[in-house]
DRENDO-1510 file (C-alpha; in Angstrom, 1 decimal, always signed):
<recs>
REC; n; res; u; v; w
REC; 1; MET; +0.0; +0.0; +0.0 .
REC; 2; ALA; +1.5; +3.4; -1.0 .
REC; 3; SER; +1.4; +6.2; +1.5 .
REC; 4; ILE; +1.5; +9.9; +0.6 .
REC; 5; ARG; +2.7; +12.5; +3.0 .
REC; 6; LYS; +3.5; +16.2; +2.8 .
REC; 7; ARG; +6.9; +17.5; +3.8 .
REC; 8; SER; +8.3; +21.0; +4.2 .
REC; 9; TRP; +12.0; +21.9; +4.5 .
REC; 10; LYS; +14.4; +24.8; +4.2 .
REC; 11; THR; +17.1; +25.2; +1.5 .
REC; 12; ASN; +20.6; +26.4; +2.2 .
REC; 13; ARG; +19.3; +29.9; +1.2 .
REC; 14; GLY; +16.6; +29.8; +3.9 .
REC; 15; GLU; +13.8; +29.3; +1.4 .
REC; 16; THR; +10.9; +27.1; +2.5 .
REC; 17; LYS; +10.0; +24.2; +0.1 .
REC; 18; THR; +7.0; +21.9; +0.2 .
REC; 19; GLY; +6.6; +18.6; -1.6 .
REC; 20; TRP; +4.6; +15.4; -1.6 .
REC; 21; PHE; +6.3; +12.1; -1.1 .
REC; 22; VAL; +5.0; +8.7; -2.2 .
REC; 23; ASP; +6.4; +5.9; -0.1 .
REC; 24; TYR; +5.8; +2.3; -1.2 .
REC; 25; TYR; +7.3; -1.1; -1.6 .
REC; 26; ASP; +7.8; -2.6; -5.1 .
REC; 27; GLN; +7.1; -6.2; -6.1 .
REC; 28; HIS; +10.6; -7.2; -5.0 .
REC; 29; GLY; +10.0; -5.9; -1.5 .
REC; 30; LYS; +12.3; -3.0; -2.0 .
REC; 31; ARG; +11.3; +0.4; -0.5 .
REC; 32; GLN; +10.9; +3.2; -3.0 .
REC; 33; ARG; +10.2; +6.9; -2.6 .
REC; 34; LYS; +9.3; +9.5; -5.2 .
REC; 35; GLN; +8.8; +13.3; -4.7 .
REC; 36; PHE; +6.2; +15.5; -6.4 .
REC; 37; THR; +5.4; +19.2; -6.1 .
REC; 38; ARG; +1.7; +18.8; -6.5 .
REC; 39; LYS; -0.5; +16.4; -4.5 .
REC; 40; LYS; -2.7; +15.4; -7.5 .
REC; 41; ASN; +0.4; +14.1; -9.3 .
REC; 42; ALA; +1.5; +12.2; -6.2 .
REC; 43; ASP; -2.0; +10.6; -6.0 .
REC; 44; ALA; -2.0; +9.6; -9.7 .
REC; 45; PHE; +1.5; +8.1; -9.4 .
REC; 46; ALA; +0.6; +6.2; -6.2 .
REC; 47; LEU; -2.4; +4.6; -7.8 .
REC; 48; THR; -0.5; +3.6; -11.0 .
REC; 49; ALA; +2.5; +2.3; -8.9 .
REC; 50; GLN; +0.1; +0.3; -6.8 .
REC; 51; LEU; -1.5; -1.4; -9.8 .
REC; 52; GLU; +1.9; -2.1; -11.5 .
REC; 53; VAL; +3.3; -3.6; -8.3 .
REC; 54; ARG; +0.2; -5.8; -8.0 .
REC; 55; ASP; +0.8; -7.0; -11.6 .
REC; 56; GLY; +4.5; -7.3; -11.1 .
REC; 57; THR; +5.3; -4.8; -13.9 .
REC; 58; HIS; +6.5; -1.8; -11.9 .
REC; 59; ILE; +9.9; -0.3; -12.6 .
REC; 60; ALA; +11.0; +2.4; -10.1 .
REC; 61; GLU; +12.7; +5.4; -11.6 .
REC; 62; VAL; +15.8; +4.9; -9.5 .
REC; 63; ASP; +16.2; +1.5; -11.1 .
REC; 64; SER; +15.6; +2.7; -14.6 .
REC; 65; ILE; +18.4; +2.9; -17.1 .
REC; 66; THR; +19.1; +5.7; -19.6 .
REC; 67; VAL; +18.2; +5.6; -23.3 .
REC; 68; SER; +22.0; +5.5; -24.1 .
REC; 69; GLU; +22.5; +2.5; -21.9 .
REC; 70; ALA; +19.5; +0.8; -23.4 .
REC; 71; GLY; +20.9; +1.7; -26.9 .
REC; 72; GLU; +24.2; -0.1; -26.2 .
REC; 73; ALA; +22.3; -3.3; -25.3 .
REC; 74; TRP; +20.1; -2.9; -28.4 .
REC; 75; ILE; +23.1; -2.6; -30.7 .
REC; 76; LYS; +24.6; -5.7; -29.1 .
REC; 77; THR; +21.4; -7.6; -29.6 .
REC; 78; ALA; +21.3; -6.6; -33.3 .
REC; 79; ALA; +24.9; -7.7; -33.9 .
REC; 80; GLN; +24.8; -11.0; -31.9 .
REC; 81; GLY; +21.1; -12.0; -32.3 .
REC; 82; THR; +19.0; -13.8; -29.7 .
REC; 83; ALA; +17.9; -17.4; -29.1 .
REC; 84; ASP; +15.1; -17.1; -31.6 .
REC; 85; ARG; +16.4; -14.4; -33.9 .
REC; 86; ASP; +19.4; -14.3; -36.2 .
REC; 87; PRO; +21.9; -11.4; -36.0 .
REC; 88; LEU; +21.1; -8.5; -38.3 .
REC; 89; GLU; +23.2; -7.7; -41.3 .
REC; 90; ARG; +26.3; -5.6; -40.8 .
REC; 91; SER; +24.8; -2.7; -42.8 .
REC; 92; THR; +21.7; -2.7; -40.6 .
REC; 93; CYS; +23.8; -2.7; -37.4 .
REC; 94; GLU; +25.9; +0.2; -38.7 .
REC; 95; GLN; +22.7; +2.2; -39.6 .
REC; 96; TYR; +21.4; +1.6; -36.1 .
REC; 97; GLN; +24.7; +2.7; -34.6 .
REC; 98; GLN; +24.6; +5.9; -36.6 .
REC; 99; HIS; +21.0; +6.7; -35.6 .
REC; 100; LEU; +22.0; +6.1; -31.9 .
REC; 101; ASP; +25.2; +8.1; -32.0 .
REC; 102; LEU; +24.1; +11.0; -34.3 .
REC; 103; HIS; +20.4; +11.5; -33.4 .
REC; 104; ILE; +19.2; +9.6; -30.4 .
REC; 105; ALA; +22.0; +9.9; -27.8 .
REC; 106; PRO; +22.8; +13.6; -28.3 .
REC; 107; LEU; +19.2; +14.6; -27.7 .
REC; 108; ILE; +17.6; +12.1; -25.2 .
REC; 109; GLY; +20.5; +9.8; -24.4 .
REC; 110; ASN; +20.7; +10.9; -20.7 .
REC; 111; LEU; +17.0; +10.6; -20.2 .
REC; 112; LYS; +15.8; +7.6; -18.2 .
REC; 113; LEU; +13.5; +5.1; -19.8 .
REC; 114; SER; +10.9; +5.7; -17.1 .
REC; 115; LYS; +10.6; +9.3; -18.2 .
REC; 116; LEU; +9.6; +8.4; -21.8 .
REC; 117; ASN; +6.0; +8.8; -22.9 .
REC; 118; VAL; +4.1; +9.8; -26.0 .
REC; 119; PRO; +4.5; +13.6; -25.5 .
REC; 120; VAL; +8.3; +13.1; -25.0 .
REC; 121; ILE; +8.5; +11.1; -28.2 .
REC; 122; ARG; +6.6; +13.9; -30.0 .
REC; 123; ASP; +8.9; +16.5; -28.7 .
REC; 124; PHE; +11.9; +14.4; -29.7 .
REC; 125; ALA; +10.6; +14.2; -33.3 .
REC; 126; ASP; +9.9; +17.9; -33.4 .
REC; 127; THR; +13.4; +18.6; -32.2 .
REC; 128; LEU; +14.9; +16.4; -34.9 .
REC; 129; ARG; +13.0; +18.4; -37.5 .
REC; 130; ALA; +13.9; +21.8; -36.0 .
REC; 131; THR; +17.6; +20.9; -36.0 .
REC; 132; GLY; +17.7; +20.2; -39.7 .
REC; 133; ARG; +16.9; +16.5; -40.1 .
REC; 134; SER; +14.8; +15.7; -43.1 .
REC; 135; SER; +11.3; +14.1; -42.7 .
REC; 136; VAL; +12.6; +10.8; -44.1 .
REC; 137; MET; +15.5; +10.8; -41.5 .
REC; 138; VAL; +13.1; +11.6; -38.7 .
REC; 139; LYS; +10.9; +8.7; -39.7 .
REC; 140; TYR; +13.9; +6.3; -39.8 .
REC; 141; VAL; +15.2; +7.6; -36.4 .
REC; 142; ILE; +11.8; +7.2; -34.7 .
REC; 143; ARG; +11.5; +3.7; -36.2 .
REC; 144; SER; +15.0; +2.9; -34.7 .
REC; 145; LEU; +14.0; +4.3; -31.4 .
REC; 146; GLY; +10.9; +2.1; -31.4 .
REC; 147; SER; +13.1; -0.9; -32.0 .
REC; 148; LEU; +15.5; +0.2; -29.2 .
REC; 149; LEU; +12.6; +0.4; -26.8 .
REC; 150; SER; +11.2; -2.9; -27.9 .
REC; 151; ASP; +14.5; -4.5; -27.0 .
REC; 152; ALA; +14.5; -2.7; -23.6 .
REC; 153; GLN; +10.9; -3.9; -23.1 .
REC; 154; GLU; +12.0; -7.5; -23.6 .
REC; 155; ARG; +14.8; -7.0; -21.1 .
REC; 156; GLY; +12.3; -5.7; -18.5 .
REC; 157; HIS; +13.7; -2.2; -18.4 .
REC; 158; ILE; +10.5; -0.5; -19.6 .
REC; 159; ILE; +6.8; -1.5; -19.4 .
REC; 160; ARG; +5.3; +0.2; -22.4 .
REC; 161; ASN; +6.8; +1.3; -25.7 .
REC; 162; PRO; +5.7; +4.9; -26.3 .
REC; 163; VAL; +6.7; +4.9; -30.0 .
REC; 164; HIS; +4.2; +2.1; -30.6 .
REC; 165; GLU; +1.6; +3.8; -28.5 .
REC; 166; LEU; +2.0; +6.9; -30.7 .
REC; 167; ARG; +1.5; +4.9; -33.8 .
REC; 168; ARG; -1.6; +3.3; -32.4 .
REC; 169; LYS; -3.1; +6.7; -31.5 .
REC; 170; ARG; -2.4; +8.0; -35.0 .
REC; 171; ARG; -4.1; +5.0; -36.6 .
REC; 172; LYS; -7.2; +5.5; -34.4 .
REC; 173; ARG; -7.4; +9.1; -35.6 .
REC; 174; GLY; -7.0; +8.0; -39.1 .
REC; 175; ASN; -3.8; +9.9; -39.6 .
REC; 176; SER; -1.4; +7.0; -40.0 .
REC; 177; HIS; +1.2; +7.3; -42.8 .
REC; 178; ASP; +2.9; +4.0; -41.9 .
REC; 179; GLY; +1.7; +2.3; -45.1 .
REC; 180; ARG; +4.1; +2.9; -47.9 .
REC; 181; GLY; +1.6; +1.9; -50.7 .
REC; 182; SER; -0.2; +5.3; -50.6 .
REC; 183; ASN; +3.0; +7.0; -51.8 .
REC; 184; LEU; +3.6; +4.6; -54.8 .
REC; 185; LYS; +2.1; +5.9; -58.0 .
REC; 186; VAL; +2.4; +4.5; -61.5 .
REC; 187; GLY; +4.6; +6.8; -63.7 .
REC; 188; ILE; +6.2; +8.3; -60.6 .
REC; 189; ASN; +7.5; +5.5; -58.4 .
REC; 190; ILE; +6.4; +2.6; -60.6 .
REC; 191; PRO; +7.5; +2.5; -64.3 .
REC; 192; THR; +4.6; +2.2; -66.7 .
REC; 193; PRO; +4.4; -0.9; -69.1 .
REC; 194; ASP; +5.4; +1.4; -72.0 .
REC; 195; GLU; +8.4; +2.7; -70.1 .
REC; 196; ILE; +9.5; -0.9; -69.3 .
REC; 197; LYS; +9.0; -1.9; -72.9 .
REC; 198; ALA; +11.2; +1.0; -74.1 .
REC; 199; ILE; +13.9; +0.2; -71.5 .
REC; 200; LEU; +14.1; -3.5; -72.5 .
REC; 201; GLN; +14.2; -2.6; -76.2 .
REC; 202; ALA; +17.2; -0.2; -75.6 .
REC; 203; VAL; +19.4; -2.6; -73.6 .
REC; 204; THR; +21.6; -5.5; -74.9 .
REC; 205; GLY; +24.1; -8.1; -73.7 .
REC; 206; LYS; +24.7; -8.7; -70.0 .
REC; 207; ASN; +22.7; -5.6; -69.2 .
REC; 208; ARG; +19.7; -7.0; -71.0 .
REC; 209; ALA; +19.8; -10.3; -69.1 .
REC; 210; LEU; +20.2; -8.4; -65.8 .
REC; 211; LEU; +17.3; -6.0; -66.4 .
REC; 212; LEU; +15.0; -8.8; -67.8 .
REC; 213; THR; +15.6; -10.8; -64.6 .
REC; 214; ALA; +15.0; -7.7; -62.4 .
REC; 215; VAL; +11.8; -6.8; -64.2 .
REC; 216; PHE; +10.2; -10.3; -64.4 .
REC; 217; THR; +11.3; -11.6; -60.9 .
REC; 218; GLY; +11.1; -8.6; -58.6 .
REC; 219; LEU; +14.3; -9.5; -56.9 .
REC; 220; ARG; +15.7; -7.1; -54.4 .
REC; 221; ALA; +19.0; -5.5; -55.5 .
REC; 222; SER; +20.9; -7.6; -52.9 .
REC; 223; GLU; +19.3; -10.8; -54.2 .
REC; 224; LEU; +20.1; -10.0; -57.8 .
REC; 225; ARG; +23.8; -9.2; -56.9 .
REC; 226; GLY; +24.1; -12.4; -54.9 .
REC; 227; LEU; +22.2; -14.7; -57.3 .
REC; 228; PRO; +24.3; -17.9; -58.0 .
REC; 229; TRP; +24.0; -20.1; -61.1 .
REC; 230; LYS; +24.2; -23.3; -59.0 .
REC; 231; HIS; +21.0; -24.0; -57.0 .
REC; 232; GLY; +19.9; -20.4; -57.9 .
REC; 233; VAL; +18.8; -20.7; -61.5 .
REC; 234; ASP; +17.1; -23.8; -63.1 .
REC; 235; LEU; +16.9; -23.0; -66.8 .
REC; 236; LYS; +15.4; -26.4; -67.5 .
REC; 237; ARG; +12.4; -25.9; -65.3 .
REC; 238; GLY; +12.4; -22.2; -65.8 .
REC; 239; GLU; +12.7; -21.3; -62.1 .
REC; 240; LEU; +14.8; -19.0; -60.0 .
REC; 241; HIS; +15.6; -19.8; -56.4 .
REC; 242; VAL; +16.5; -17.1; -53.9 .
REC; 243; ILE; +18.9; -18.8; -51.5 .
REC; 244; GLN; +21.3; -16.0; -50.7 .
REC; 245; ARG; +22.0; -12.3; -51.1 .
REC; 246; ALA; +25.0; -9.8; -51.2 .
REC; 247; ASP; +25.0; -6.9; -48.8 .
REC; 248; ARG; +26.5; -3.5; -49.6 .
REC; 249; PHE; +29.9; -4.6; -48.3 .
REC; 250; ARG; +29.8; -7.3; -51.1 .
REC; 251; GLU; +29.5; -10.1; -48.6 .
REC; 252; ILE; +27.3; -13.1; -49.3 .
REC; 253; GLY; +24.8; -14.1; -46.6 .
REC; 254; LYS; +21.4; -15.5; -46.0 .
REC; 255; PRO; +18.3; -13.9; -47.5 .
REC; 256; LYS; +16.7; -10.9; -45.7 .
REC; 257; THR; +14.1; -13.1; -43.9 .
REC; 258; ARG; +13.0; -16.7; -44.0 .
REC; 259; ALA; +10.1; -15.6; -46.3 .
REC; 260; ALA; +12.7; -14.2; -48.7 .
REC; 261; GLU; +13.8; -17.8; -49.5 .
REC; 262; ARG; +11.5; -18.5; -52.4 .
REC; 263; THR; +11.0; -19.9; -55.9 .
REC; 264; ILE; +10.0; -17.6; -58.7 .
REC; 265; PRO; +8.9; -18.8; -62.2 .
REC; 266; LEU; +10.8; -17.4; -65.1 .
REC; 267; PRO; +9.1; -16.3; -68.4 .
REC; 268; SER; +10.6; -17.8; -71.5 .
REC; 269; PRO; +12.3; -14.5; -72.7 .
REC; 270; VAL; +14.2; -14.4; -69.4 .
REC; 271; VAL; +15.2; -18.1; -69.7 .
REC; 272; ALA; +16.5; -17.4; -73.3 .
REC; 273; ALA; +18.5; -14.3; -72.2 .
REC; 274; LEU; +20.1; -16.2; -69.3 .
REC; 275; ARG; +21.1; -19.1; -71.5 .
REC; 276; GLU; +22.8; -16.7; -73.8 .
REC; 277; TRP; +24.4; -14.7; -71.0 .
REC; 278; ARG; +25.7; -17.8; -69.2 .
REC; 279; LEU; +28.2; -18.5; -72.1 .
REC; 280; ALA; +29.8; -15.1; -71.7 .
REC; 281; CYS; +29.4; -14.7; -67.9 .
REC; 282; PRO; +32.8; -14.1; -66.1 .
REC; 283; LYS; +33.8; -17.1; -64.0 .
REC; 284; GLY; +34.5; -16.7; -60.3 .
REC; 285; ALA; +34.7; -18.7; -57.0 .
REC; 286; LEU; +31.2; -17.5; -56.1 .
REC; 287; GLY; +29.6; -18.6; -59.3 .
REC; 288; LEU; +27.4; -15.5; -59.6 .
REC; 289; VAL; +25.0; -14.8; -62.4 .
REC; 290; PHE; +25.7; -11.1; -62.5 .
REC; 291; PRO; +29.3; -10.6; -61.2 .
REC; 292; ASP; +31.8; -7.9; -61.8 .
REC; 293; GLU; +34.5; -8.4; -64.4 .
REC; 294; SER; +36.6; -10.5; -62.0 .
REC; 295; GLY; +33.8; -12.8; -61.0 .
REC; 296; GLY; +33.2; -11.1; -57.6 .
REC; 297; VAL; +30.1; -9.3; -56.3 .
REC; 298; GLU; +29.2; -6.3; -58.3 .
REC; 299; TYR; +28.7; -2.9; -56.6 .
REC; 300; LEU; +25.1; -1.7; -56.5 .
REC; 301; VAL; +26.2; +1.8; -57.5 .
REC; 302; ASN; +27.8; +0.4; -60.7 .
REC; 303; ILE; +24.5; -1.4; -61.7 .
REC; 304; VAL; +22.5; +1.8; -61.1 .
REC; 305; GLN; +24.8; +4.3; -62.6 .
REC; 306; GLN; +26.4; +2.3; -65.4 .
REC; 307; ILE; +23.3; +0.3; -66.5 .
REC; 308; LEU; +20.0; +1.5; -65.2 .
REC; 309; TRP; +20.6; +5.2; -65.7 .
REC; 310; PRO; +22.2; +5.1; -69.2 .
REC; 311; VAL; +19.5; +2.8; -70.6 .
REC; 312; GLN; +16.7; +5.0; -69.4 .
REC; 313; VAL; +18.3; +8.0; -71.1 .
REC; 314; ALA; +18.7; +5.9; -74.3 .
REC; 315; ALA; +15.1; +4.8; -74.1 .
REC; 316; GLY; +13.8; +8.3; -73.5 .
REC; 317; VAL; +12.6; +7.5; -70.0 .
REC; 318; VAL; +13.7; +10.8; -68.5 .
REC; 319; THR; +12.6; +13.8; -66.5 .
REC; 320; ASN; +12.0; +17.2; -67.9 .
REC; 321; THR; +15.7; +18.0; -67.2 .
REC; 322; GLY; +16.8; +14.9; -69.2 .
REC; 323; ALA; +17.9; +13.0; -66.1 .
REC; 324; PRO; +16.9; +9.3; -65.6 .
REC; 325; LYS; +13.4; +9.1; -64.3 .
REC; 326; TYR; +13.8; +6.2; -61.9 .
REC; 327; THR; +16.9; +6.4; -59.7 .
REC; 328; GLY; +17.0; +3.0; -58.2 .
REC; 329; LEU; +16.6; -0.7; -58.9 .
REC; 330; HIS; +13.7; -0.9; -56.5 .
REC; 331; SER; +11.5; +0.8; -59.1 .
REC; 332; LEU; +11.8; -2.4; -61.2 .
REC; 333; ARG; +10.7; -4.5; -58.1 .
REC; 334; HIS; +7.7; -2.1; -57.8 .
REC; 335; PHE; +6.9; -2.8; -61.5 .
REC; 336; TYR; +7.0; -6.5; -61.0 .
REC; 337; ALA; +4.6; -6.2; -58.1 .
REC; 338; SER; +2.2; -4.2; -60.1 .
REC; 339; TRP; +2.5; -6.6; -63.0 .
REC; 340; CYS; +1.6; -9.5; -60.7 .
REC; 341; ILE; -1.4; -7.6; -59.4 .
REC; 342; ASN; -2.8; -6.0; -62.5 .
REC; 343; ARG; -5.8; -7.6; -64.3 .
REC; 344; LYS; -5.1; -9.9; -67.2 .
REC; 345; VAL; -7.1; -7.6; -69.5 .
REC; 346; ASP; -4.6; -4.9; -68.6 .
REC; 347; GLY; -1.6; -7.1; -69.4 .
REC; 348; GLY; -1.0; -8.3; -65.8 .
REC; 349; LEU; -1.1; -11.7; -64.1 .
REC; 350; GLU; -4.0; -10.9; -61.7 .
REC; 351; LEU; -2.5; -13.0; -58.9 .
REC; 352; PRO; -4.1; -13.3; -55.4 .
REC; 353; PRO; -2.5; -11.3; -52.6 .
REC; 354; LYS; -0.9; -14.3; -50.9 .
REC; 355; VAL; +0.8; -15.4; -54.2 .
REC; 356; VAL; +2.1; -11.8; -54.7 .
REC; 357; GLN; +3.4; -11.9; -51.1 .
REC; 358; HIS; +5.3; -15.1; -51.8 .
REC; 359; ARG; +6.7; -13.9; -55.1 .
REC; 360; LEU; +8.1; -10.7; -53.5 .
REC; 361; GLY; +9.4; -12.5; -50.4 .
REC; 362; HIS; +7.5; -10.4; -47.9 .
REC; 363; SER; +7.5; -11.6; -44.3 .
REC; 364; SER; +3.7; -11.1; -44.0 .
REC; 365; ILE; +0.7; -10.3; -46.1 .
REC; 366; THR; +0.4; -7.0; -44.1 .
REC; 367; VAL; +3.6; -5.7; -45.7 .
REC; 368; THR; +2.3; -6.6; -49.2 .
REC; 369; MET; -1.0; -4.9; -48.6 .
REC; 370; ASP; +0.5; -1.9; -46.9 .
REC; 371; THR; +2.8; -1.4; -49.9 .
REC; 372; TYR; +0.7; -2.4; -52.8 .
REC; 373; GLY; -2.9; -2.9; -51.6 .
REC; 374; HIS; -4.1; +0.2; -53.5 .
REC; 375; LEU; -3.0; -1.5; -56.8 .
REC; 376; PHE; -5.3; -4.5; -56.4 .
REC; 377; PRO; -8.4; -4.2; -58.7 .
REC; 378; ARG; -11.7; -3.4; -57.0 .
REC; 379; GLY; -14.7; -4.9; -58.6 .
REC; 380; ASP; -17.7; -2.8; -59.7 .
REC; 381; ASP; -20.4; -4.0; -57.4 .
REC; 382; SER; -23.0; -1.4; -58.3 .
REC; 383; ASN; -25.3; -3.9; -59.9 .
REC; 384; GLU; -25.2; -6.3; -57.0 .
REC; 385; LEU; -25.7; -3.4; -54.6 .
REC; 386; ALA; -28.8; -2.2; -56.5 .
REC; 387; ALA; -30.2; -5.8; -56.6 .
REC; 388; ALA; -29.7; -6.2; -52.8 .
REC; 389; ALA; -31.4; -2.9; -52.1 .
REC; 390; SER; -34.3; -3.7; -54.3 .
REC; 391; SER; -34.9; -7.0; -52.6 .
REC; 392; LEU; -35.0; -5.3; -49.2 .
REC; 393; LEU; -37.4; -2.6; -50.5 .
</recs>
């Protein structure tokens, strides 16, 4: 049972101060005290602490660790993995470390986890914007902070994750922008069929085989760069198997997730292009389908700047300034997704959402629908609606 008492004292300057003290025992039998300047705040804390102690979830402020301390444990978890999760890629760990060192620790690193709540997270995001961070960077940093707090939550350092609570509140208000699909538009983020046709007509040789594979398989850039001939491409069956990927450090590793390990059917033009390219493909110890000239892993920047950009210029797929319209390989993955989704009468495959999820290697159907749900055709049910209304009337 928490007790609340008022106390007055004098400072070294002779000033009289008054405060309200909450005295209680936590679930471990340890005596805790917390001071407040207003009684209503002390009453609210006492009630909350009493309920948390009863449920065994209370964490006293004095026992709480700082955001920076939680961040160090979070980075360690990302690099080493856990009993049920594999270690994250080196590039992901480096990105997390940068977010912690450059954005999180300087602003809220000394703050204790017990002090974090939704208003504090909002203020943190506002401060990031006010100090020159772009909206995209703010989104990524807040996402990393949410991951950091989830790790702290699993370790018992914090009861609630305020980043997740903020997202839930936004969803309830209908202001959520977490779904990426609403930002993807054909002709802006997704190449049109005519643009893809022009690009493929303008490319030859190795570049043609690479772009054909990217367009008609939807591979991630890392999966394309790490694709091996052996066990990765079955030209007899017309199948492609994603069994590994190459990160930005040119190291071969496992696919992004377990769901990323998948089999994708190859259209006959892609099979023909790969058969031809295999004869001229540079040999290397890794046996890659699209290696560099020495047979090693090709740099992503080379594929983008030496293949994707020039072929767009040659095909006339450019902006008003004459620059390549699509800046990254992921635009081809977006096209593949739209091609799988579009109706057959529009030249697409009209595949069900779960099949599209498998083809793209998404970890869940939620990711697929959040990203591409707006592209799925919606039937015209006006006739059925009219008939149903008439039967009722």
